[in-house]
N, C-alpha and C positions, 0 to 999 in steps of 0.2 A: 507739588510734583518736583522731581529732581532730574538733573542732567544724567542720562544713562552712563553708567560706568561698567567696565569689564576688568576683571582682575584675575591673575593667576597667583594663588596663595598656597601656603604649605602648613602642615600641622605642626604645632608647637608641643601640645600635650593632649592627652585623652583621659577622660574620667569616666568610670563605670557608674552610671546612675542607678541602673537596675539590670535585671537579666535581659531586658529588651530595649534599653536606651543607653546611649553613650553621649557624653559631652565632648565636643571637639573644639579646640581653640586654635585659630588660624592667624597667621601673620604673613608679611611679605612686603616687598618694596612697592607693590601696587596698591597697598591698603592706605588710603589717604587719612591723615589725622582728623579731617573734618567729615568723616563718614557720618551720614545722617542717623542720629539716634535720639530723637526727641522723647521726652517723658510722656507716658500714657499712650504711646503709639505701639501698643502691645502686639498688634497683628502685622506690623511691618515685616516684609519678607524679602529674601533674595532668591534668585534662581541659581541652581548649582549645575555646573558642567562637569560630569564625571570623566576622569582620564580614560583614554582607550586602554582596555586591559592588556592588549598586546604590545602597543608601542609606548604606553605611558604618557602620551601626549594629551594635553588638555584641549578639547575642541572648542575654544572660544570663538563665537561668531564675530565676523568683521562688522564694523559700524555700517548700519544700513541693512544688514541681513536680518531676516526673520528667524530667530532662533527656534530650533525644534529639539525635542528630546530632553528638555530641561525640566527640573522639578522645583517647586516652591518650598522654601523652608523659612520658618520664623526666625528673626534675629533675636537671639536670647540675650546677648550683652555685647557692648562695645566699650573697650577701654582705650580712650584716646591717648593717654600718656604712654601706655605700654604698646600701643598700636596692635591690639589683639581683638579679633572678632570671634564670638562664641556662638556655636550652633549646637542644639540638642537634637540628635538623630535617632529615629527608631531603627533598630537592627532587625533585618529580615532577609530572606533569601529569594524573594520573588520580585526584586527590582534592583536596578544598577546602583541607586543611591543607598539602599539598605545593605547591599553586599559591600559597597565601599565603606560604609560606616562600620560594619563588622570587622573589617580588616585594617581600618585606619590606624596609623602609627606615626610618631614624629618623623617629619620629612615628606610624608605623602602629599601629593599635589591635589588641588581642587580649584576649579573655575568658579568664580562668584560674580554674578551680574546683579545690578540694582543696588538698593531698592528704587522703584520707580516713583514712589511717593509715600506719604504718611497719612494715616487716619488717626487723629487725636481723639481719644475717648473722654467723655465728660468727667469732671471732678466734683460737680455740684450735686451728685446723687447721694441720698442718705444710705443707699444699699446697692450692692452689686450681687447678681447671681451669675456664677460661672459654671458652665457645663462643658466638660472637655474629655475627650479620650486622649491616648498617649500622644497623638500627633499635635494636639493643641495644648499640651502641658507647658511648652515654652512660653506661649502667650499667657497662660494662666499664671505662671510664676512671675511674669512681668507685671501683671495686674496686682498680684499680692505685694510686690515690692514697691510699686509706683503709685498706687491709689492712696489718697489721704488716710491717715490712721483713724480718723473719725468716721470713715465709711465702713458700715457693716458689710462683710463679705461672706457669702455662702458659696461653697464649691461642691460640685458633684463630679467625681472623677470616674470615667468609664474605663476600667483597666482590670485585666484578669490577674496581673501580677500582685506582688506584695505591696501594701501601702508604704510610701516613703515620705520623708520630710520634703516639703515644698518651700519655695523661696518666700521671703518677706519678713519672717520672724514676727508675724502679727497673729492675733487671736482669731483666726478665721474658722468658720464652721465647715469642716471638710468631711464629705461622705464618699467613701470608696465603694463603687458599685461594680461587682465582678461581671455582671451581665449588661452588655451595651445595646441590647435590643430596644427597639422603639417603645414597646409597652412598658418595660422596666424603667426607662428614662422618664416617661411621662408620669408613671405612678409615683416615682420618687419625688419629682419636682412638684407634683400636685399637692403633696403633703407639706410643702414648705410655705411659710408666710412670704408675702411679697409686698413691699411698701408701694404706695401710690407713685412715688417718684423713683422707683428702682430702675436700674438698667440691667438687662440680661444679655450675656454673651454666651454663645454656644458654638462649638466647632467639633467636628468628628465625622463619622460615617454619614453619608448624605441622607439615607432613609431615616435614621434615628433623629437627625437634625430637622428634617421636614416635619416629623411628628411633634418634636419639641416646639417648633415655630407655630404650628397650628394650635397647640395647647396654650402657648403664651398669648397668642392673639385672640383666640375665640373663647377660651375658657377663663383666662385670667384678665383679659381686657387690656393687655399691655400694648400701647400704640407703637407703630413701626419705628418711630424715632427713638424709642426707648429700648431697642433691642438690635443685636447683630448676631444672627444665627446662620452659620455657614457649613456647607458640606466640604470638608477637606479631602475626602476620598469617597469612592462608591464601591460597595461590596460587589465583587466579581468583575470589576473594571480596573484597568491600569491608568495611571495619570491623574491629573487634577480635575475633578468635576467642576461645573459652574458653582460660584460661591453660594448661590441660593438654591442649589439642587436638592 
């Protein structure tokens, strides 16, 4: 766990990753050089406070306040020497963060809180299975970059867009699945081998992830300590669902 931090940062540059995702690099005097960024903490996340569209002010909560209206985003990268924090954001029109991401340009402000803590994933597995939609691609790319090169990695990406290169530069087996429905996810994963000491990570729409979790536990016999399957969002609902939704 970490001491809570609140920061007002600004955009340095923006990179178009695909038609639906943008990479935003942030910096600012509030960004500490010892920002927590341990290896294999691929799901560590910060909460974003979106500027008021009318005033441009960033609504950072005061210490002791219970923040509301914030959204969780995975930390893609931190460069201590350059003092730069990188986030990959899905662009859409049905949420404040998605709209901010679509319009972000150098100089744009953003509030960043956290991270509250780190979860370090194991490095002693012979194999990793990663199942992710676009919201979990930042975590997936961190796994690809940070896992030992001796680890076999299989990736299932649930995305309707065109396949793109993912981080890591390793020889991972990557399957792009245009249909992110629960049935297609389970059908695809059920045809993949899974080592007895494998670790499975899944994140995306809550319904699809619940089906994946049931398959891994009951059909493949993977013990709970060998998996982390999370609902990052829920179809038809705004905000972040419970991690095990």
